[in-house]
C-alpha positions in Angstrom: -4.6 -12.3 -7.2 -7.1 -15.1 -7.3 -7.3 -17.5 -10.2 -9.2 -16.1 -13.2 -12.4 -17.7 -14.4 -12.7 -18.8 -18.0 -14.9 -15.7 -18.6 -12.4 -13.3 -16.9 -9.6 -14.8 -19.0 -11.6 -14.0 -22.2 -12.3 -10.5 -21.0 -8.6 -10.0 -20.2 -7.6 -11.1 -23.7 -10.2 -8.6 -25.2 -8.7 -5.8 -22.9 -5.2 -6.7 -24.0 -6.2 -6.4 -27.6 -7.8 -3.0 -26.9 -4.7 -1.8 -25.2 -2.5 -2.9 -28.1 -4.9 -1.0 -30.4 -4.5 2.1 -28.3 -8.2 2.2 -27.3 -7.8 2.0 -23.6 -5.0 1.8 -20.9 -4.2 -1.4 -19.1 -6.6 -1.9 -16.2 -5.6 -3.1 -12.7 -6.8 -6.6 -11.9 -8.6 -7.5 -8.6 -8.5 -3.9 -7.3 -9.7 -3.6 -3.7 -11.7 -0.4 -3.8 -13.3 -0.1 -0.3 -11.1 0.4 2.7 -11.8 -2.2 5.4 -13.5 -4.6 2.9 -12.2 -7.5 0.9 -14.3 -6.5 -2.2 -12.3 -6.3 -5.4 -13.2 -5.4 -9.0 -12.2 -7.9 -11.6 -10.7 -5.1 -13.7 -10.4 -1.4 -12.9 -9.1 1.8 -14.5 -8.1 3.6 -11.3 -7.7 7.2 -12.6 -11.0 7.1 -14.4 -12.7 5.2 -11.5 -14.2 2.7 -14.0 -14.6 -0.9 -13.0 -15.5 -4.0 -15.1 -17.1 -6.9 -13.4 -17.4 -10.3 -15.1 -20.6 -12.0 -14.0 -20.1 -15.7 -14.6 -22.3 -18.7 -13.9 -25.5 -16.9 -14.4 -27.2 -19.9 -16.0 -26.2 -22.4 -13.4 -26.3 -22.1 -9.6 -23.4 -19.7 -9.4 -22.9 -17.3 -6.5 -24.1 -14.2 -8.4 -27.6 -15.7 -8.9 -28.3 -17.2 -5.5 -30.1 -14.9 -3.1 -27.3 -14.3 -0.7 -24.7 -13.7 -3.5 -27.1 -11.4 -5.4 -27.8 -9.3 -2.2 -24.1 -9.1 -1.3 -23.3 -8.0 -4.9 -25.9 -5.2 -4.6 -24.3 -3.9 -1.4 -20.8 -4.1 -3.1 -22.0 -2.3 -6.3 -24.0 0.4 -4.4 -21.0 1.1 -2.2 -18.8 1.4 -5.2 -21.1 3.9 -6.8 -21.2 6.0 -3.6 -17.4 6.0 -3.7 -17.5 7.5 -7.2 -17.1 4.4 -9.4 -18.8 3.6 -12.6 -19.3 -0.1 -13.2 -19.7 -2.2 -16.3 -21.1 -5.6 -15.6 -20.6 -8.2 -18.4 -22.1 -11.6 -18.8 -21.0 -14.7 -20.7 -23.5 -13.6 -23.5 -21.5 -10.4 -23.9 -18.5 -12.5 -24.9 -20.2 -13.9 -28.0 -19.1 -12.6 -31.4 -15.5 -12.1 -30.3 -16.6 -10.0 -27.3 -18.4 -7.4 -29.5 -20.7 -6.2 -26.6 -17.8 -6.1 -24.1 -15.8 -3.9 -26.5 -18.9 -1.7 -27.1 -19.5 -1.1 -23.3 -15.8 -0.4 -22.6 -15.7 2.1 -25.5 -18.9 3.8 -24.4 -18.0 4.2 -20.7 -14.6 5.6 -21.5 -16.1 8.0 -24.0 -18.7 9.2 -21.5 -16.0 9.7 -18.9 -13.9 11.7 -21.3 -16.9 13.9 -22.2 -17.6 14.4 -18.5 -14.0 15.4 -17.8 -14.2 17.9 -20.7 -17.4 19.5 -19.3 -15.9 19.9 -15.9 -12.7 21.6 -17.1 
């Protein structure tokens, strides 16, 4: 696994707190989701096919905001959706107020996925 960024480390701590509280299961880290590609999700719940991507360096000259990085991310995310994944993308702003928005999005997507499973049964 590659070294976690500061923002990924903060999200990991939020996820661990949510796991301890029984809100979610522990996600995989750096899960490679597309055969033949090196793409990996920062965090992924494999059974639910839910991924969480931490978009860092959006206010500087980070990879995600430069044209080539942005275009590559679009291909990665669209491929993931075609393969059946739901993706939460969080930014450094989402980590404010003790990660309130990160927690909100994680709860919302897990809840939606559970409702969908119930409708399909």
